[in-house]
C-alpha positions as CSV (number, residue, x, y, z in Angstrom):
1,M,104.5,70.5,-73.7
2,L,105.7,74.0,-73.2
3,V,102.6,75.1,-75.3
4,L,100.3,73.4,-73.2
5,L,102.0,75.0,-70.1
6,K,101.6,78.7,-71.5
7,K,98.2,77.7,-72.2
8,E,97.5,76.5,-68.8
9,F,99.0,79.4,-67.7
10,C,97.1,81.9,-69.7
11,N,94.4,80.1,-68.5
12,F,94.3,81.7,-65.0
13,F,94.3,85.2,-66.2
14,S,91.6,84.8,-68.8
15,S,89.3,84.4,-65.9
16,P,88.8,86.1,-62.6
17,V,90.5,83.0,-61.2
18,G,94.1,84.2,-61.2
19,Y,93.4,87.5,-60.8
20,I,91.6,86.9,-57.4
21,V,94.1,84.3,-56.0
22,V,97.1,86.6,-56.5
23,G,95.0,89.8,-55.3
24,V,93.4,87.9,-52.2
25,F,97.4,86.8,-51.1
26,L,98.9,90.3,-51.3
27,V,96.0,92.1,-50.0
28,M,95.7,89.6,-46.7
29,T,99.5,89.6,-46.5
30,S,100.1,93.8,-46.8
31,L,97.1,94.3,-44.0
32,C,98.3,91.8,-41.5
33,L,102.3,92.7,-42.2
34,W,101.3,96.3,-42.3
35,V,97.6,97.7,-40.7
36,I,95.9,95.6,-38.8
37,P,97.3,95.2,-35.4
38,G,98.5,92.2,-33.8
39,E,101.6,89.5,-33.8
40,Y,101.9,89.7,-37.3
41,N,102.3,93.2,-37.8
42,I,106.3,94.3,-38.6
43,L,105.7,97.7,-37.4
44,D,104.2,96.5,-33.8
45,S,106.8,94.1,-33.4
46,G,109.9,96.5,-33.4
47,Y,111.9,93.6,-35.3
48,A,113.4,94.2,-38.7
49,N,111.8,90.4,-40.3
50,I,108.8,89.2,-42.3
51,D,108.6,86.5,-40.3
52,G,104.7,87.0,-40.2
53,L,104.6,86.3,-44.1
54,F,106.2,83.0,-43.4
55,A,103.8,82.3,-40.9
56,L,100.5,83.2,-42.7
57,A,101.3,82.2,-46.3
58,P,101.0,78.2,-45.6
59,A,97.5,78.8,-44.1
60,L,96.5,81.3,-46.7
61,Y,97.7,78.9,-49.7
62,L,95.9,76.3,-48.1
63,F,92.6,78.0,-49.3
64,L,94.2,79.4,-52.2
65,V,95.9,76.8,-54.2
66,P,93.5,74.5,-53.8
67,A,91.1,77.2,-55.3
68,V,93.4,77.4,-58.4
69,T,94.1,73.7,-58.8
70,M,90.6,72.4,-58.2
71,R,89.7,73.3,-62.2
72,L,92.8,71.8,-63.7
73,F,91.1,68.4,-64.4
74,A,87.5,69.0,-63.2
75,E,86.8,71.5,-65.3
76,E,88.0,69.7,-68.4
77,R,86.2,66.6,-67.6
78,R,82.8,69.0,-67.3
79,T,83.1,70.4,-70.2
80,G,84.1,67.9,-72.5
81,T,87.7,68.9,-73.4
82,I,89.2,66.4,-71.9
83,E,88.8,63.8,-74.6
84,L,90.5,66.9,-77.4
85,L,93.6,67.0,-74.6
86,M,94.4,63.6,-74.6
87,T,94.5,62.9,-78.8
88,R,97.2,65.7,-78.3
89,P,100.6,64.4,-79.5
90,L,101.5,64.1,-75.7
91,S,102.4,61.6,-73.2
92,K,100.1,61.8,-70.1
93,L,103.0,62.1,-68.1
94,S,103.5,65.5,-70.3
95,I,99.6,66.6,-69.7
96,V,100.0,66.6,-65.7
97,L,103.5,67.7,-65.6
98,S,102.1,70.7,-67.7
99,K,99.3,71.5,-65.4
100,Y,101.3,71.2,-62.4
101,F,104.2,73.6,-63.6
102,A,101.6,75.9,-64.8
103,G,100.3,76.3,-61.0
104,V,103.5,76.6,-59.8
105,L,104.2,79.2,-61.9
106,L,101.1,81.1,-60.2
107,V,102.0,80.5,-56.7
108,L,105.6,81.9,-57.7
109,F,104.0,85.0,-59.6
110,S,101.5,85.6,-55.9
111,L,105.1,85.4,-54.4
112,L,107.4,88.0,-56.2
113,P,105.7,91.0,-55.1
114,T,106.1,89.9,-51.6
115,L,109.8,90.9,-52.4
116,I,108.6,94.5,-51.4
117,Y,107.9,93.8,-47.9
118,F,111.6,92.5,-47.5
119,A,113.1,95.4,-49.7
120,S,110.7,97.4,-47.1
121,V,112.2,96.1,-44.0
122,W,115.6,96.5,-45.6
123,A,115.2,99.8,-45.5
124,L,113.6,100.7,-42.5
125,G,115.9,98.5,-40.5
126,D,118.2,100.6,-37.9
127,P,120.7,100.2,-39.3
128,M,119.4,99.8,-42.8
129,G,119.7,96.2,-43.6
130,N,119.5,94.9,-40.6
131,I,117.7,91.9,-41.3
132,D,118.4,88.4,-41.5
133,T,119.0,87.8,-44.8
134,G,119.6,84.0,-45.2
135,G,117.1,83.1,-42.7
136,T,114.2,85.2,-45.3
137,W,115.6,83.5,-48.3
138,G,115.7,80.2,-46.9
139,S,111.8,81.0,-45.9
140,Y,111.2,81.8,-49.2
141,I,112.5,78.5,-50.7
142,G,110.5,76.8,-48.0
143,L,107.3,78.4,-48.6
144,F,108.1,77.7,-52.2
145,F,108.4,74.4,-51.7
146,L,105.2,74.3,-49.6
147,A,103.1,75.7,-52.4
148,A,104.7,73.0,-54.8
149,V,103.4,70.1,-52.8
150,Y,100.0,72.1,-52.3
151,V,99.6,72.4,-56.4
152,A,100.9,68.5,-56.6
153,I,98.1,67.7,-54.0
154,G,95.7,70.2,-55.4
155,L,96.1,68.6,-59.1
156,F,95.6,65.1,-58.0
157,A,92.5,66.3,-56.2
158,S,91.2,67.7,-59.7
159,S,91.7,64.2,-61.2
160,L,89.5,62.4,-59.1
161,T,86.3,63.8,-60.2
162,D,84.8,66.5,-62.6
163,N,83.2,68.6,-59.7
164,Q,85.5,71.5,-58.9
165,I,83.9,72.1,-55.4
166,V,84.7,68.5,-54.5
167,S,88.0,68.6,-55.9
168,F,89.0,71.9,-53.6
169,C,87.1,70.1,-50.3
170,I,89.5,66.9,-50.9
171,A,92.5,69.3,-51.9
172,A,92.1,71.6,-49.1
173,V,91.6,68.6,-46.5
174,L,94.7,66.8,-48.0
175,C,96.9,70.2,-47.6
176,F,95.6,70.4,-44.1
177,F,96.6,66.8,-43.1
178,F,100.3,67.3,-44.8
179,W,100.7,70.8,-43.4
180,Y,99.6,70.2,-40.0
181,G,97.8,66.8,-39.2
182,F,101.0,64.5,-38.8
183,D,101.7,67.0,-35.9
184,L,98.4,67.2,-34.5
185,M,99.3,62.9,-34.6
186,A,102.7,63.5,-32.6
187,M,100.6,64.9,-30.3
188,L,99.6,61.6,-29.0
189,A,102.5,60.4,-29.3
190,N,104.5,59.1,-26.1
191,T,108.2,59.0,-26.5
192,G,110.0,61.9,-28.2
193,S,111.5,59.6,-30.9
194,A,108.0,58.8,-32.1
195,V,107.0,62.5,-32.2
196,N,110.1,63.4,-34.3
197,T,109.4,60.5,-36.4
198,I,105.7,61.2,-37.0
199,S,106.3,64.9,-37.4
200,A,108.8,64.3,-40.2
201,F,106.6,62.7,-42.5
202,G,104.5,66.5,-42.4
203,I,105.2,69.6,-44.4
204,N,105.3,71.8,-41.1
205,A,108.7,70.5,-39.9
206,H,110.5,70.2,-43.2
207,Y,109.0,74.3,-43.6
208,E,110.2,75.3,-40.3
209,S,113.9,73.7,-40.8
210,M,113.8,75.9,-44.0
211,S,112.9,79.0,-42.5
212,R,115.8,79.0,-39.8
213,G,118.0,79.6,-43.1
214,V,119.1,76.5,-43.4
215,I,118.5,74.6,-46.5
216,D,119.5,70.7,-45.4
217,S,118.8,68.2,-48.3
218,R,116.6,66.1,-46.4
219,D,114.3,68.8,-46.5
220,V,114.8,69.5,-50.2
221,I,114.7,65.9,-51.1
222,Y,111.2,65.6,-48.9
223,F,109.4,68.3,-50.5
224,I,110.5,66.4,-54.0
225,V,109.2,62.9,-53.1
226,V,106.0,64.4,-52.1
227,V,105.7,66.0,-55.5
228,F,106.9,63.4,-57.2
229,I,104.2,60.9,-55.3
230,F,101.2,63.5,-56.0
231,V,102.0,64.1,-59.8
232,F,102.5,60.4,-60.5
233,A,99.0,59.3,-58.8
234,T,97.5,62.1,-60.8
235,K,99.1,60.5,-64.0
236,N,98.1,56.8,-62.9
237,V,94.1,58.5,-62.3
238,V,94.1,59.8,-65.7
239,E,95.4,56.9,-67.3
240,K,92.4,54.9,-65.9
241,R,89.5,57.5,-66.4
242,D,90.6,59.1,-69.7
């Protein structure tokens, strides 16, 4: 399994896809946080925080993660290498998990350079270090879990088709639904309890909770359960189709 995971991760950088995804994410966040005037600009805000990163990243990953995951199974089917993959002495679950963790590693790889933003704000603060460290790390953890769910959704979408564009579209729609769709549905509810219940099914409510620096076990369990559901669904699709 580790060999396949390493192969899948290296495949991201054997083509321009991995470099483009990481590069676009870092360029877009850098421009919005440091160059382009607006609500996300750190220097304009006058506050020592990188909240703009955590507001921008879910929307950027909404497109970048499906762009990464769309080829994981779809490309294998298009080129006919899926049959060779399935003959390996690995269970279907091991194959699915290898591809899933390769995608998660790429997301983590894209997040690591953003620690420079945190270090810069920490150094520029008055006094130095005047930044909500707990809230920042909570936001990083929440963003990682959010991206992990996106990867699971993208992997599931890729298992449904041999067309990468179709896979991208399905993944983007599902990711948006889980990120913001439940909040939109909650707006139609008439009672406060219904609003909270419906919103709790979406990613955004749990992500915002973690962004406050409070790592609640309920939020962690939510992300793990959603990942499990889509990984298990992917395994079932692979077993039936291949």
